[in-house]
Every structure is written in C-alpha cells, then in structure tokens.
C-alpha positions in Angstrom: -21.7 -137.7 52.3 -23.7 -139.9 49.5 -22.6 -139.5 46.3 -25.4 -138.9 44.2 -23.6 -140.8 41.0 -22.1 -144.5 43.1 -25.7 -146.0 42.5 -26.3 -144.3 38.7 -22.4 -145.6 38.2 -23.1 -149.1 39.3 -26.2 -149.1 37.2 -24.3 -148.1 34.1 -21.5 -150.6 34.6 -24.1 -153.4 34.8 -26.3 -153.0 32.0 -23.3 -151.3 29.6 -21.8 -155.1 28.6 -19.2 -154.1 30.6 -16.9 -156.9 31.8 -15.1 -157.0 35.1 -11.5 -157.8 35.5 -10.3 -161.2 36.0 -11.0 -162.8 39.6 -8.7 -164.8 41.2 -11.0 -168.0 40.6 -11.2 -166.2 37.1 -7.3 -166.8 36.5 -7.3 -169.9 38.3 -10.2 -171.4 35.9 -7.8 -170.4 33.0 -5.1 -171.9 34.0 -6.8 -175.2 35.0 -8.3 -175.2 31.3 -5.1 -175.0 29.9 -3.4 -177.2 32.2 -6.4 -179.7 31.6 -5.8 -179.8 28.1 -2.6 -179.1 27.7 -2.5 -182.7 30.1 -4.5 -184.5 27.8 -2.6 -184.1 24.5 -2.8 -187.3 21.7 -0.1 -188.6 21.9 1.4 -187.9 25.0 4.0 -185.1 25.9 7.0 -186.0 28.2 8.1 -182.5 28.4 5.0 -179.9 29.0 5.6 -177.7 31.8 2.4 -176.8 33.8 0.8 -173.2 32.6 0.8 -170.4 35.8 -0.9 -167.0 35.6 1.3 -164.1 34.6 -0.4 -160.5 35.7 2.2 -158.7 33.6 0.7 -161.1 30.1 -2.5 -160.4 31.3 -1.7 -156.5 31.3 -1.1 -156.4 28.1 -3.8 -158.8 27.0 -6.3 -156.3 28.1 -4.8 -153.2 26.7 -4.7 -155.0 23.4 -8.7 -156.6 24.1 -9.8 -153.1 25.1 -8.1 -151.7 21.6 -11.2 -153.8 20.0 -8.4 -154.5 17.3 -8.5 -158.2 16.5 -5.1 -158.5 15.0 -1.9 -160.2 16.6 0.6 -157.6 18.0 2.8 -160.5 19.7 3.8 -163.8 18.9 3.2 -166.5 21.7 -0.9 -165.1 21.4 -4.0 -166.3 20.6 -7.5 -164.1 19.9 -11.0 -165.1 20.1 -14.3 -163.1 19.5 -17.9 -164.3 20.9 -20.8 -162.6 22.2 -21.9 -161.9 25.5 -21.6 -165.1 27.7 -20.9 -166.2 31.4 -18.6 -168.3 29.8 -16.7 -166.3 27.2 -12.6 -167.4 28.5 -13.7 -171.6 28.2 -15.5 -170.9 25.1 -12.4 -169.4 23.7 -9.7 -172.2 25.6 -12.1 -174.4 24.1 -12.4 -173.7 20.9 -8.4 -173.1 20.9 -7.9 -176.2 22.1 -10.3 -178.2 19.6 -8.4 -177.2 16.5 -6.0 -180.3 17.5 -9.2 -182.1 15.4 -7.0 -180.5 12.7 -4.0 -181.1 13.5 -1.8 -184.2 12.6 0.9 -184.7 15.4 3.6 -187.0 13.5 3.7 -184.6 10.1 3.2 -181.4 12.4 0.6 -180.1 10.1 -3.1 -179.1 9.7 -5.9 -180.2 8.2 -6.4 -178.8 4.6 -8.1 -175.3 4.9 -7.8 -175.2 8.2 -6.3 -173.5 11.4 -4.6 -174.8 14.0 -1.9 -172.5 15.5 -3.9 -171.9 18.3 -4.4 -175.4 19.4 -0.3 -175.3 18.8 0.4 -172.5 21.4 -2.0 -173.5 24.0 0.2 -177.2 24.2 3.6 -175.5 23.4 5.4 -177.0 26.1 7.6 -174.8 26.5 5.4 -172.1 27.4 4.7 -171.7 31.1 3.1 -168.9 31.6 -0.1 -166.8 30.6 -2.2 -163.9 31.0 -5.4 -163.4 29.3 -8.0 -160.7 29.1 -11.6 -160.0 27.6 -12.3 -156.6 26.4 -14.3 -154.2 28.9 -17.1 -153.7 26.4 -18.3 -155.0 23.4 -16.4 -153.6 20.3 -17.9 -152.4 17.4 -18.4 -156.0 15.8 -20.7 -156.5 18.5 -18.5 -158.9 20.1 -16.1 -159.3 23.1 -12.3 -160.2 22.3 -10.5 -162.5 24.2 -6.7 -162.3 24.4 -4.0 -165.5 25.9 -0.5 -164.1 26.0 1.8 -166.8 26.5 5.7 -166.6 27.7 7.9 -168.3 26.3 6.3 -167.7 23.2 5.6 -170.6 20.6 4.7 -171.6 17.3 8.4 -171.5 16.0 8.2 -172.7 12.2 8.4 -176.7 11.5 8.7 -177.5 15.4 6.5 -179.5 16.8 4.6 -178.2 20.3 5.8 -180.7 22.1 8.2 -184.0 22.5 6.2 -187.1 22.3 6.1 -189.5 25.3 
C-alpha cells in the first residue's frame, strides 16, 4: 500500500531548506579540503598529521548545529554561519583557512583586531580526526550553522600549531 504522505514528505523536505546529512563523498571532500590546507602551510610543517573523518565527532557536531546556538561547547571546535549554498562546507573550511593572512607563525600571533584561531585549529598538527555537520534547517538568523569538531583538540595557549620544517 502506498502512503499518501511519502510524496508530500519529500516535497516538504525539498522546499523547507532542510539539508541532508553528509554523504561519503561529502565526508571525503571535507577531509580532502582540510588536508590540502594543512599540507600547504607556510612555513612548511614537519609534524603535520593527516586528518581523517570521525563519525562520533560528526554526531556531536550535528547536535550542536541543530541546536542553532552559535557558541562553542567544547575545545577543538570551529563554527561558521552561512546562507543556503551548494557548497557551504567548502565556504566554511576556506573561511577558516583564510585567517592565515592575519597569522604570524614566527610570533605565533594574530594581527590587530583579527581572528585566527579557526585557522590554527584547522592546521593544528596533532589533530588527526574531524567530524563536521551543517544545521538541518536554517536557524532563526536565516543562516545555517556549520560545526567542525577536532580530536585531539588544538589551540593551546602559547603553542604554535605545528613545528616548522
């Protein structure tokens, strides 16, 4: 017996702005984007571990993203807000990476009035796992929230994100 609600449910999902969970291809793309940025740090790193996907971190990220609270709930976490886009995850990872423009490796500082903690977490050499999520629907702000959780966590005060080659 066909359900009269199946087509309506599909239409509601398609037009409500809801986002599907990460496919295997999405996960691989997020990992690849991270690893590409990590392998291109300047100065080059001698101890950079490759990032791998972690489903437990992704589950925790999904819970935070779906709460629509744009606030950190753990260390080793990056947040991003963006409007509906076909490539919101890439936008988030690239935005975090673009903070490198304000980061000075030698002094391990950010420029005046700049934020670079997202960048240093992306390139934190000892972080080897990531799990990401996008809020299932737009939040009250009209934006989606992207969350990335990292393990081991990074951004220890006074420590550089990686060792120079």
